[in-house]
DSSP file (Angstrom, degrees, kcal/mol; ACC not computed):
  #  RESIDUE AA STRUCTURE BP1 BP2  ACC     N-H-->O    O-->H-N    N-H-->O    O-->H-N    TCO  KAPPA ALPHA  PHI   PSI    X-CA   Y-CA   Z-CA
    1    1 A X     >        0   0    0      0, 0.0     4,-1.9     0, 0.0     5,-0.2   0.000 360.0 360.0 360.0 -41.6   76.4  123.6   97.2
    2    2 A X  H  >  +     0   0    0      1,-0.2     4,-2.3     2,-0.2     5,-0.1   0.875 360.0  52.8 -62.7 -38.3   79.9  124.8   98.0
    3    3 A X  H  > S+     0   0    0      2,-0.2     4,-2.3     1,-0.2    -1,-0.2   0.873 107.8  51.9 -65.0 -37.4   79.8  123.1  101.5
    4    4 A X  H  > S+     0   0    0      2,-0.2     4,-2.3     1,-0.2    -1,-0.2   0.918 110.0  48.4 -66.9 -42.3   78.8  119.8   99.9
    5    5 A X  H  X S+     0   0    0     -4,-1.9     4,-2.5     2,-0.2    -2,-0.2   0.910 111.4  50.3 -63.8 -42.3   81.7  119.9   97.4
    6    6 A X  H  X S+     0   0    0     -4,-2.3     4,-2.4     2,-0.2    -2,-0.2   0.895 110.0  50.9 -61.0 -40.2   84.1  120.8  100.3
    7    7 A X  H  X S+     0   0    0     -4,-2.3     4,-2.2     2,-0.2    -2,-0.2   0.914 111.1  47.8 -63.2 -44.1   82.7  117.8  102.2
    8    8 A X  H  X S+     0   0    0     -4,-2.3     4,-2.1     2,-0.2    -2,-0.2   0.898 112.3  49.1 -63.7 -42.5   83.2  115.5   99.3
    9    9 A X  H  X S+     0   0    0     -4,-2.5     4,-2.5     2,-0.2    -2,-0.2   0.891 109.7  51.5 -63.9 -40.7   86.7  116.7   98.7
   10   10 A X  H  X S+     0   0    0     -4,-2.4     4,-2.1     2,-0.2    -2,-0.2   0.921 111.4  47.4 -63.5 -43.0   87.6  116.3  102.3
   11   11 A X  H  X S+     0   0    0     -4,-2.2     4,-2.2     1,-0.2    -1,-0.2   0.883 110.8  52.5 -64.0 -38.6   86.4  112.7  102.3
   12   12 A X  H  X S+     0   0    0     -4,-2.1     4,-1.5     2,-0.2    -2,-0.2   0.911 110.0  47.4 -62.1 -44.1   88.3  112.0   99.1
   13   13 A X  H  X S+     0   0    0     -4,-2.5     4,-2.4     1,-0.2    -2,-0.2   0.884 111.7  50.3 -68.2 -38.3   91.5  113.3  100.6
   14   14 A X  H  X S+     0   0    0     -4,-2.1     4,-1.9     1,-0.2    -1,-0.2   0.894 107.4  54.9 -66.8 -39.1   91.0  111.3  103.8
   15   15 A X  H  X S+     0   0    0     -4,-2.2     4,-0.6     1,-0.2    -1,-0.2   0.853 113.9  41.2 -62.5 -33.8   90.4  108.2  101.7
   16   16 A X  H  X S+     0   0    0     -4,-1.5     4,-1.3    -5,-0.1    -2,-0.2   0.860 111.9  54.7 -82.3 -35.7   93.7  108.7  100.0
   17   17 A X  H  X S+     0   0    0     -4,-2.4     4,-2.9     1,-0.2     5,-0.2   0.847  97.6  62.6 -69.5 -35.2   95.7  109.7  103.0
   18   18 A X  H  X S+     0   0    0     -4,-1.9     4,-1.9     1,-0.2     5,-0.2   0.960 109.9  35.8 -60.9 -56.8   95.0  106.7  105.2
   19   19 A X  H  X S+     0   0    0     -4,-0.6     4,-2.4     1,-0.2    -1,-0.2   0.837 116.7  56.6 -66.1 -29.0   96.5  104.0  103.0
   20   20 A X  H  X S+     0   0    0     -4,-1.3     4,-2.6     2,-0.2    -2,-0.2   0.925 108.4  46.0 -64.5 -44.2   99.3  106.4  102.0
   21   21 A X  H  X S+     0   0    0     -4,-2.9     4,-2.3     2,-0.2    -2,-0.2   0.898 113.2  49.0 -65.1 -41.2  100.3  107.0  105.6
   22   22 A X  H  X S+     0   0    0     -4,-1.9     4,-2.2    -5,-0.2    -2,-0.2   0.907 113.0  48.1 -65.4 -42.3  100.2  103.3  106.4
   23   23 A X  H  X S+     0   0    0     -4,-2.4     4,-2.2     2,-0.2    -2,-0.2   0.936 113.1  46.1 -64.3 -45.6  102.3  102.5  103.4
   24   24 A X  H  X S+     0   0    0     -4,-2.6     4,-2.5     1,-0.2     5,-0.3   0.893 111.0  54.1 -64.4 -38.6  104.9  105.1  104.0
   25   25 A X  H  X S+     0   0    0     -4,-2.3     4,-1.6     1,-0.2    -1,-0.2   0.911 110.9  46.0 -59.7 -44.2  105.0  104.1  107.7
   26   26 A X  H  X S+     0   0    0     -4,-2.2     4,-0.7     1,-0.2    -2,-0.2   0.869 113.7  48.5 -67.8 -37.9  105.8  100.5  106.6
   27   27 A X  H  < S+     0   0    0     -4,-2.2     4,-0.3     1,-0.2     3,-0.2   0.930 118.4  36.7 -70.6 -45.3  108.4  101.4  104.1
   28   28 A X  H  < S+     0   0    0     -4,-2.5     4,-0.2     1,-0.2    -1,-0.2   0.685 125.0  35.5 -87.2 -17.3  110.4  103.8  106.3
   29   29 A X  H  X S+     0   0    0     -4,-1.6     4,-2.6    -5,-0.3     5,-0.5   0.334  82.7 102.6-117.9   9.0  110.2  102.0  109.7
   30   30 A X  H  X S+     0   0    0     -4,-0.7     4,-0.8    -3,-0.2     5,-0.5   0.906  92.2  33.3 -60.6 -43.0  110.3   98.4  108.7
   31   31 A X  H  4 S+     0   0    0     -4,-0.3    -1,-0.2     2,-0.1    -2,-0.1   0.859 124.4  42.6 -82.9 -34.3  113.9   97.8  109.7
   32   32 A X  H  4 S+     0   0    0     -4,-0.2    -2,-0.2     1,-0.1    -1,-0.1   0.874 116.1  44.8 -79.9 -38.6  114.1  100.3  112.6
   33   33 A X  H  < S-     0   0    0     -4,-2.6    -3,-0.2     3,-0.0    -1,-0.1   0.799  90.7-143.9 -82.6 -29.6  110.8   99.5  114.3
   34   34 A X     <  -     0   0    0     -4,-0.8    51,-0.1    -5,-0.5    -3,-0.1   0.967  23.4-119.1  60.5  89.5  111.0   95.6  114.2
   35   35 A X        -     0   0    0     -5,-0.5    50,-2.5    48,-0.3     2,-0.2  -0.304  33.5-172.5 -61.2 130.8  107.4   94.6  113.6
   36   36 A X     >  -     0   0    0     48,-0.2     4,-2.0    -2,-0.1     5,-0.2  -0.642  41.8 -91.7-113.6-179.2  105.7   92.4  116.2
   37   37 A X  H  > S+     0   0    0     -2,-0.2     4,-2.1     1,-0.2     5,-0.1   0.815 120.7  55.6 -65.3 -32.1  102.4   90.7  116.1
   38   38 A X  H  > S+     0   0    0      2,-0.2     4,-2.5     1,-0.2    -1,-0.2   0.926 108.4  46.5 -69.9 -43.7  100.5   93.6  117.8
   39   39 A X  H  > S+     0   0    0      1,-0.2     4,-2.5     2,-0.2     5,-0.3   0.926 114.0  48.8 -62.3 -44.8  101.6   96.2  115.3
   40   40 A X  H  X S+     0   0    0     -4,-2.0     4,-2.2     1,-0.2    -1,-0.2   0.866 111.2  50.5 -64.1 -35.5  100.7   93.9  112.4
   41   41 A X  H  X S+     0   0    0     -4,-2.1     4,-2.4    -5,-0.2    -2,-0.2   0.933 112.0  46.2 -68.1 -44.5   97.4   93.2  113.9
   42   42 A X  H  X S+     0   0    0     -4,-2.5     4,-2.1     2,-0.2    -2,-0.2   0.928 115.8  45.3 -65.3 -45.0   96.5   96.8  114.4
   43   43 A X  H  X S+     0   0    0     -4,-2.5     4,-2.3     2,-0.2     5,-0.2   0.912 114.9  47.4 -65.1 -43.0   97.6   97.8  110.9
   44   44 A X  H  X S+     0   0    0     -4,-2.2     4,-2.9    -5,-0.3    -1,-0.2   0.876 110.6  52.4 -68.1 -35.5   95.8   94.9  109.3
   45   45 A X  H  X S+     0   0    0     -4,-2.4     4,-2.5    -5,-0.2    -1,-0.2   0.897 109.5  50.2 -66.4 -38.0   92.6   95.6  111.3
   46   46 A X  H  X S+     0   0    0     -4,-2.1     4,-2.0     2,-0.2    -2,-0.2   0.944 114.7  42.9 -62.0 -47.3   92.7   99.2  110.0
   47   47 A X  H  X S+     0   0    0     -4,-2.3     4,-2.4     2,-0.2    -2,-0.2   0.906 114.5  50.0 -66.6 -41.3   93.1   98.2  106.4
   48   48 A X  H  X S+     0   0    0     -4,-2.9     4,-2.4     2,-0.2    -1,-0.2   0.903 110.5  49.8 -65.9 -39.4   90.6   95.4  106.7
   49   49 A X  H  X S+     0   0    0     -4,-2.5     4,-2.2     2,-0.2    -1,-0.2   0.886 111.6  48.7 -66.3 -37.9   88.0   97.7  108.2
   50   50 A X  H  X S+     0   0    0     -4,-2.0     4,-2.5     2,-0.2    -2,-0.2   0.879 110.2  52.1 -65.7 -38.6   88.6  100.2  105.5
   51   51 A X  H  X S+     0   0    0     -4,-2.4     4,-2.4     2,-0.2    -2,-0.2   0.912 109.5  48.3 -63.6 -43.4   88.2   97.5  102.9
   52   52 A X  H  X S+     0   0    0     -4,-2.4     4,-2.1     1,-0.2    -2,-0.2   0.916 112.0  50.4 -63.4 -42.0   84.9   96.4  104.4
   53   53 A X  H  X S+     0   0    0     -4,-2.2     4,-0.7     1,-0.2    -2,-0.2   0.906 111.0  48.7 -63.2 -41.3   83.7  100.0  104.4
   54   54 A X  H >X S+     0   0    0     -4,-2.5     3,-0.7     1,-0.2     4,-0.5   0.887 111.2  48.9 -66.6 -38.5   84.7  100.5  100.8
   55   55 A X  H >< S+     0   0    0     -4,-2.4     3,-1.1     1,-0.2    -1,-0.2   0.865 104.8  60.2 -67.0 -34.5   82.9   97.3   99.7
   56   56 A X  H 3< S+     0   0    0     -4,-2.1    -1,-0.2     1,-0.3    -2,-0.2   0.671  91.1  68.0 -71.4 -14.3   79.8   98.4  101.6
   57   57 A X  H << S-     0   0    0     -4,-0.7    -1,-0.3    -3,-0.7    -2,-0.2   0.799  89.0-158.4 -69.0 -29.1   79.6  101.5   99.4
   58   58 A X    <<  +     0   0    0     -3,-1.1     2,-1.1    -4,-0.5     3,-0.1   0.888  27.3 163.5  53.0  54.3   78.8   99.1   96.6
   59   59 A X    >   +     0   0    0     -5,-0.4     3,-1.5     1,-0.2     6,-0.3  -0.599   5.5 164.0 -95.5  70.9   79.7  101.4   93.6
   60   60 A X  T 3   +     0   0    0     -2,-1.1    -1,-0.2     1,-0.3     6,-0.1   0.635  64.1  62.0 -72.0 -13.3   79.8   98.5   91.1
   61   61 A X  T 3  S+     0   0    0     -3,-0.1     2,-0.5     4,-0.0    -1,-0.3   0.432  87.1  87.7 -91.7   1.7   79.8  100.7   88.0
   62   62 A X    <>  -     0   0    0     -3,-1.5     4,-0.9     1,-0.1     3,-0.3  -0.868  62.6-154.9-103.8 131.6   83.0  102.5   88.8
   63   63 A X  H  > S+     0   0    0     -2,-0.5     4,-2.0     1,-0.2     3,-0.2   0.813  97.5  60.7 -68.9 -31.4   86.3  101.1   87.7
   64   64 A X  H  > S+     0   0    0      1,-0.2     4,-2.8     2,-0.2    -1,-0.2   0.781  96.1  62.6 -66.6 -27.8   88.0  102.9   90.6
   65   65 A X  H  > S+     0   0    0     -3,-0.3     4,-1.7    -6,-0.3    -1,-0.2   0.931 108.7  39.2 -61.2 -47.1   85.9  100.9   93.0
   66   66 A X  H  X S+     0   0    0     -4,-0.9     4,-2.3     2,-0.2    -2,-0.2   0.856 115.2  52.8 -73.1 -36.1   87.4   97.7   91.9
   67   67 A X  H  X S+     0   0    0     -4,-2.0     4,-2.4     2,-0.2    -2,-0.2   0.922 109.8  49.3 -63.5 -44.7   90.9   99.2   91.6
   68   68 A X  H  X S+     0   0    0     -4,-2.8     4,-2.3     2,-0.2    -2,-0.2   0.902 110.2  50.9 -61.7 -41.9   90.6  100.5   95.2
   69   69 A X  H  X S+     0   0    0     -4,-1.7     4,-2.3     1,-0.2    -1,-0.2   0.925 109.7  50.1 -61.8 -45.5   89.5   97.1   96.5
   70   70 A X  H  X S+     0   0    0     -4,-2.3     4,-2.1     1,-0.2    -2,-0.2   0.897 110.6  49.5 -58.9 -43.2   92.5   95.5   94.8
   71   71 A X  H  X S+     0   0    0     -4,-2.4     4,-2.3     2,-0.2    -1,-0.2   0.865 109.9  50.7 -67.0 -36.9   94.9   98.0   96.3
   72   72 A X  H  X S+     0   0    0     -4,-2.3     4,-2.4     2,-0.2    -1,-0.2   0.893 110.2  50.0 -67.7 -37.9   93.5   97.5   99.8
   73   73 A X  H  X S+     0   0    0     -4,-2.3     4,-2.4     2,-0.2    -2,-0.2   0.916 111.6  48.7 -65.9 -40.2   93.8   93.7   99.4
   74   74 A X  H  X S+     0   0    0     -4,-2.1     4,-2.5     2,-0.2    -2,-0.2   0.903 111.2  49.6 -64.9 -41.3   97.5   94.1   98.3
   75   75 A X  H  X S+     0   0    0     -4,-2.3     4,-1.9     2,-0.2    -2,-0.2   0.916 111.4  49.5 -62.6 -43.4   98.2   96.4  101.2
   76   76 A X  H  X S+     0   0    0     -4,-2.4     4,-2.0     1,-0.2    -2,-0.2   0.913 111.1  50.2 -60.6 -44.7   96.6   93.9  103.6
   77   77 A X  H  X S+     0   0    0     -4,-2.4     4,-1.6     1,-0.2    -2,-0.2   0.906 109.9  49.1 -61.6 -43.8   98.7   91.1  102.0
   78   78 A X  H  < S+     0   0    0     -4,-2.5     4,-0.5     1,-0.2    -1,-0.2   0.834 109.0  53.5 -69.2 -31.0  101.9   93.0  102.4
   79   79 A X  H >< S+     0   0    0     -4,-1.9     3,-0.9     1,-0.2    -1,-0.2   0.918 110.0  47.5 -64.5 -43.3  101.2   93.8  106.0
   80   80 A X  H 3< S+     0   0    0     -4,-2.0    -2,-0.2     1,-0.2    -1,-0.2   0.791 107.7  56.8 -70.2 -26.2  100.7   90.2  106.7
   81   81 A X  T 3< S+     0   0    0     -4,-1.6     2,-0.2    -5,-0.1    -1,-0.2   0.519  76.1 112.2 -83.1  -5.8  103.9   89.2  104.9
   82   82 A X  S <  S-     0   0    0     -3,-0.9     2,-0.1    -4,-0.5   -42,-0.0  -0.522  76.7-115.7 -67.7 129.4  106.2   91.4  107.0
   83   83 A X        -     0   0    0     -2,-0.2   -48,-0.3     1,-0.1     2,-0.1  -0.421  27.2-117.0 -71.2 142.5  108.3   89.1  109.1
   84   84 A X        -     0   0    0     -2,-0.1     2,-0.4   -50,-0.1   -48,-0.2  -0.457  25.0-119.6 -73.1 148.5  107.9   89.2  112.9
   85   85 A X        -     0   0    0    -50,-2.5     2,-0.4    -2,-0.1   -48,-0.2  -0.746  27.7-167.7 -88.1 134.3  110.7   90.3  115.0
   86   86 A X    >   -     0   0    0     -2,-0.4     3,-1.7   -50,-0.1   -50,-0.0  -0.935  29.9-121.5-121.5 150.8  112.0   87.8  117.6
   87   87 A X  T 3  S+     0   0    0     -2,-0.4    -1,-0.1     1,-0.3    -2,-0.0   0.736 106.3  63.1 -62.0 -24.0  114.4   88.7  120.4
   88   88 A X  T 3  S+     0   0    0      2,-0.1    -1,-0.3    -3,-0.0     2,-0.1   0.528  78.8 107.7 -83.0  -5.2  117.1   86.1  119.3
   89   89 A X  S <  S-     0   0    0     -3,-1.7     2,-0.2     1,-0.1    -4,-0.0  -0.425  73.3-114.3 -74.3 148.1  117.7   87.8  115.9
   90   90 A X        -     0   0    0     -2,-0.1     2,-0.2     1,-0.1    -1,-0.1  -0.551  27.9-125.2 -77.2 144.5  121.0   89.7  115.3
   91   91 A X              0   0    0     -2,-0.2    -1,-0.1     1,-0.1     0, 0.0  -0.610 360.0 360.0 -86.9 150.7  120.8   93.4  114.8
   92   92 A X              0   0    0     -2,-0.2    -1,-0.1     0, 0.0    -2,-0.0   0.425 360.0 360.0 -77.1 360.0  122.3   95.1  111.7
């Protein structure tokens, strides 16, 4: 029984850490890293695959299920809205 609870807690922590790490990465490196299309594609693919996996769990009776889906959609939207870096732009 204890191993099962540890497994569930580990999955819960991993589910929280992945979008947290992506969000912190975007906040702190947006100006220094200069996002290009490849980085945006990789990050959006990660978030989209996690969103599909979350939807496939189909826990429709949980309010957190819908809240999590909404947050993943918002994270996906913000990743897509990051402006691309072009070589002709002036640096700060």
